N, C-alpha and C positions, 0 to 999 in steps of 0.2 A: 314287933319292926315287921316293913314288908321291903319285897326285893324287887330292887328296880330292875327296869326293861333296857334302859337307856335307848331305846330303838332307835330315836330322831338323834340324840347328842352325840355319839361317836362319829356320824356323818355330817352332821351340820357343822360341828366345830371346823371341819376342814375349811369350811369358806369364806369365814369371817366377814370382810369387807363385800362380799358379792351383794348381789340385791338378791333377795330372799320373796318379800313381797313388795306389791304396788298397790297403795291403798285407794277406793274411789276418788280421794281428793289430790291424789298425786304424790303423798309421801310414800318414802323410800324405808323400807325396814330391813338394814341388812342382815345376815344370817348371824353376824356377833350379837346384834340389838335384840334380835328374835329369843337369843338363848338367856338372854339376860331377864327380859322380862316371864320367860319360862320359868328360872330360877327364881325369882321372885313369887310368881303364883305357888308351885311348889311348898314353899313355908305355909301356906295358909290351910292347909290340910295334915291334921294329925299323921303320923308314919307309922299307919295300917293299912295293909290293903283295903281297899273299900269302895264300896260302888257307886258310881257318880251318872248321876244322869245331866248329861249336856244336851241341850236346847239349840242346837247348832246352825248358824247360816255360812255366810261365805264373808266373813269380817277377821278384825285383827282380834280380837275376842276371841272367838270360838279357836280359831287358828292356834294361838298363843296356848288356852287351856287346854285342847286335846295333846297338844305336842307335851305340855307339862303334864297332864292325869295319865297318858300313856307310858312316859317314860318315867313316872315314880310309882310303877307298877298298879296302879288302880285298875279297876273294871269300868269302864267306860260306856255308857248307853247312848248312842246317835238316836237322837229324837227330834225330828223337823219343828224347828221355832214355831211355825203355825198352826201346833197341834190343838185341836179343840180344848178349852180347858176341861171339860166333863172328863174325854177321854184321857187326859192325863192325869187329872185325879187317880180314873183308875188303874193309870199304869203303877202310881206312886203308890197305892192299896196292895195292889197285887206284887208288886217288886221292894217295895220298901228302902231304898235308895237313902242311905245317909249324907251326902251331898247332892243339893242340884244348881247347876248353873245357870243361868238364866238371862235374858234383858231384864231391867229394873219394871218393878211394879207386877211379872206377870205371877206372883206369888203373893199378891198382897191380901190375899183374903184365905191363905194357909198356914193357918193357927199354929200346926202344928211343926211349923221350921222358922227357924228364926237368922237374921242375916249377919253370918260368918266373913265374909271380907268380898270384895269390891275388885272388880279391873275393869277401868274406861267405863262402856255403861252396861256391864254385866254385874249382876249377884253372885256372891255364894252363898246359898243358903245350908244351914246343917239341921239336921232333925233333931229337935228338943231332947225326945226320949230316944235314943237310939237302939234299932231291934240287930243286934248281933248275927252278920249272914256270914254264912260257912261259904265262902268261894275258893273255887280248884286255882291252883298254884299255877297254871297255865292258862288261864281266863284273861281274854288281854281287853275284847269288842262286843258287844249286840248290838248288832243291826236289825234292825225293822225287816221282816218278812214281805210285807205287803203294804208298799204306800205309805198314805195316811191314814187310813182307817182304823189308828188306834189298836191295834191286833197287840195282845200281850206275846206273841209268839215270836222269839228273837234268835238269830243265828247267835249261837256261840263260836266266838274264834279267839284262836291264842297268838300270841308272837310266832311263834312258826310257821302259820298261816301268812300272816300279815307281812312276813320277812321275806318268806318264799315268793307267794307272788307277787309282791313289790319288785324284787329283782327280775324277775321272769320278765314283768312287763316292761323294765329298764333296758332289759337283753333284747326282746324282738323290735322295740319301738327307737332302738336305740339313741334315749334319752341322757343327755349331756348338760353341763353347766352353760353350752352356748343359747338352751332353749329357754323360749319364753310362751306359756300358755294363760291359759285365763278361764276364771271359774264359769263356764257356761251351762252347766248343771247342779243342783242342790249339794252342798255339803254332805247331807247324812243319808243320802244316795250313793250306793256303794260303787255305781260308775265315778260319780264326780269325788268321792272319796277318795278312789285311786290315781285319779289326774295330781290330789293331793301329796300323796304319798311317793309316787314315783320323781314326780317336780321336786320335791324337798330333798328327797335323796341321794339327787341327781346333782343338786347345786345348781337346779335350775330357777328361772325367775317366775312366780306366779303373779296376774293381776288379780285382784280382789273384785266381784262384782257380783252383785245381787239383783242386777238389772236382768229382763228379759232379752234375748238374742231378737226382736222385733223392735227393741229401742235404739234410736239413734248414738245415743251417748254409749252404749256398747260397744258400738263399732268403731267410733269414734276415739276408745280404749284402745280397741286392739290396733288402729294404726298410730296412733300417738306411741303405745308403747312395744311396738315390732311384735307383737306377736305371732310366731311361727307354725302354733299347732292349734287346734279347736276341737274340742271333743263331743259331740251331740247323739241324740236319739233320733228313730224315724223323724218325728215329728219337727226337730231340728231341720233336716236336710230338705224338708219340703219348703221352709223356710231359707236354707242358704241358697236352693236352687233359685230362686226367684231374685233375691238378693244379689251372689256372684254373678247372674246375666247382666248386670249394670254395674256392678263394681266391686270388685275381687280385689281384698286387701295385698298391697304389693309383699309383704312379708311374710306373707302365709303359705307356707312349706308343705303340710300334711294335714289332713283332719282324720279321727278316729270315729268309730261310730258302732255302737253296742246297743242294747235295750229293746229286742225285739227284731225283728224281721222287715227289711226295707222294701218296699215296691221296686220291681226288675225293672221299670222303664223308668223311676226316678235315679237309680244308678245308671242308666246308661246316658241319662241328661246330664248328670253330674259329669261322668269320666270325660264328654266330651268337652265339659270346660274346663276340667282337670287337667285335659293333658293340652289344651292350647295355653295353660299358664304355666305347666310343668308343677302339679301338686298331685300330692300323692292322697290314694282315698285309701282306710287300713279298716277294713271290718273286722269285729272283734263277736264273740258269744261268751257268756257269762253268767255268773248268780251269786247272791249275796252269801248261800250255802258252800260256795268254792271261793269267797274270799273276795275276788273280783271278775277274773278271766280264767277261761278254758282252752280258747281256740282264738284263733288268728286267720284270717286270711291276706297272705303278701299282697301287698300292690300290683307286683308283678301280673297279680292271675286275676287281680277285679274283671276284667274285662272277659275273659275267658271262663273264668268259672262264679258267674254272676248268677247272686241267690246262695252262695255255698258257707258256709260257717267256717271254712277254712281247715284248717289242721289243728290240733291239740299244742297249745304253750309249750316251750323246754321243760321238758321233768314232768310233763303231763301225757296219759292216755287215755284213747278213747275204745270205747268198745258200743257193739249193737247186741242187746240182748233182746231175744223173741219172749216169746208170751210163755214158754215154756222154761224157761230163765234158764235158756241155752244161748250159748255165745253164735251171732250169725256172723259167717265169713264170706257170705257169696254177696257179691256186689250190688248195688242197687236195690237189696232186697229191707224193708222196715222192716224196725224193732223199735224198743226204749234205747235210749244213748246213754249210756253210763261214764262214766268219767273216774279216773286215780289220780291223787296228785296229794305232795305235801299241802296244797291249799285246800281240801276240803276242810269242812269248817267240822267242829266236833260236834256239832249236833243241833239241836233246839232246847229255846225256854221256854216256857210257860207261866213261872211263876218265880218265887226267891227260892223257894227249895231246889229247882235245877242249877244255880248258877254253882254249886257244890258237884255234880257230873262230870266224870271222866270224859276224854273221848270216846264218843258211839261210833265212828263212823269208819275210824282207822283209815282215814285217805280215800275211801268209796262212796261215790255219792249216784244215785238215782235222780237223773235230770226230770224226769219226768216227761219228757220231749220225746215226740217221734221221729227218728231220725233215720237217714242209709248214708252209705258211702259209695263214690262211685269208682270206677276200676285205677284212677289216680291216686287213691286216698285223700279225697276233698269229701267231707262232711254237709247234709241237707237235712235241715231242721222241715221237718211238713206237716205237723199237727203235737196236741198237748196230751196228756192222759189226763191230768187233773183238771181245775175250775180256775187257774191262776188267767188272768190275762195283762195285756202290757197297754196302758192309756199314758199316751205323751210320754213312753217309756219306760213309766215307773210300774211294778207289778202289781196287780190289786186281785185281791183272793173275792171272788162273785159271792160265796158263801159267808163272807164277814162281811160284806154289802148286806146280802139278806137279813143277817142276823143282828144288825142295828135297826132296821126296821120292824123284826120280829119282836123284839124287845117294847115295841110302842106298839104294840099288838097289830101290825098290819103285816099280812103273808103276800110274800112275793116270791118269783123267781127271776132271775138273770140270765142273760145269755149273749155270749160276745157275738158284737153284731161288726165286727171288724172295723180298719182306719178309725181307732179311737173313739167308738160308740160301743155301748150296753143298751142293748134292749130288756126293759125290766116291766115286766108282767103282773097286773093287779086285779086281784078278784073283782074289784068297783073299781072305777076312775072315778068316785066322787073322791074333791081333795087329792086325786093324785100328785099334780104339781106343787101341791102344799110338800106332801113328803119327797117328793123327788128335792125341794128346795133345801128341806133338813137335812136332808143326804149330802145333798152337796154343802151346805152349810159345817156338819158336823167333820166330812171327809176332806174337805178342799179340794174336791174332783168338782170342775165344772159342769153345772147341770145342763149344760148345752148335751154332755157325752151322751146322757140317759135318753133314750128313745122310748115312748109311755105306750104301752100297749094292752088289749083286754087280754086279760085269760080268760080262754073258752074252753067249752066242754071237752075238745077234742085235744087238749092240754094237759087233759087229767086221766089217770090210769084207771082200773077198774077199783083201787081202795082209794078215790080220791085226792091221791098225792100228785103233785104237780111234776110233769112233764113236758117238755120239747121237743 
């Protein structure tokens, strides 16, 4: 038998007739009704802790399944429903999930899985010949570390990680049952997931939408359902700035921002618009390795401390570490930012064998970001130690992108070009655009992100290795 977590149930049952979800078609799902659906779905899986691949999006099927599987104590790997089928096959081979819950026809060529149950437009497939996995008792969620590259590297999250960070976010944002949010980010993105978790556990209402913030119908939903808060990454705010100059929703009270550093000029422009309309801008900093958030900047300091990630969330602690692994106590001196808190993940998984591992981080995380602290205790990010970049708010590992092309016999090196651009250097420009198109198709990264460049001799070291 498996151990139920009741992560959601104990909170959701308090809100009964209140609106939980508002669907694209306007249908209202109350908390009472939502729990009934999760109970029905939970009967479809054997009563033993198992690994579930949930190919999620912002719809009723995904939210219901997520609540059901998590409450029942299963290990849920959240995967973007748009994932390339070849990359999905690879993940299945590496992790051997017993259950895959996805849209109809997604697995029509997967002969090792059979239809087990269905819910609305989703099917639950079960492995015909199950491989018994050893799953750690505390393991609850697996989150991708790198966008949609299909990387087999997942962050391992526990019940304690999720509950601690969710409660902390609810506290500093003061989220209550009076709030209404909208899904402006992907469900499988740690930031988008945190919006779902915090609003459900607060008894708030969530408008479910898979529409882009550039679509008119998205904003029609915001106005119709009186959404009072919206989450966004830096790219989102470039859209918000243009839209809010013409038409700002009357119901909007605050917006939150994470997913990378926002341009200071954009922040200033937004603050001017926001101050006229009594809207708060709350900037935050986080990572999947810390469940979601590590710090936030109170809106009172948004103008005075432009560019800052603020101070640690309730229960968290920052330190700056020098190259010699010494704590930096001097103001304005740069070093690697490290974080301590109960929301720090259990570590990484690269295959099914890693799912039995205990907590390897013990509440300590090296962020890989170079930062400094000012005299008032506010932190600022100034660079990165590793090769991760943020593309439209989603973290992407340049090494993984290079590896995808390398497996096709194509040598490249990639470099962060800023503002949602990646320079991609080829030894030969012959068919380079075709290679970029392939990479875009595999990863769902817009091909216009990649800037094609010719690799020259000056880009090679004495061993003929790439350098930039």
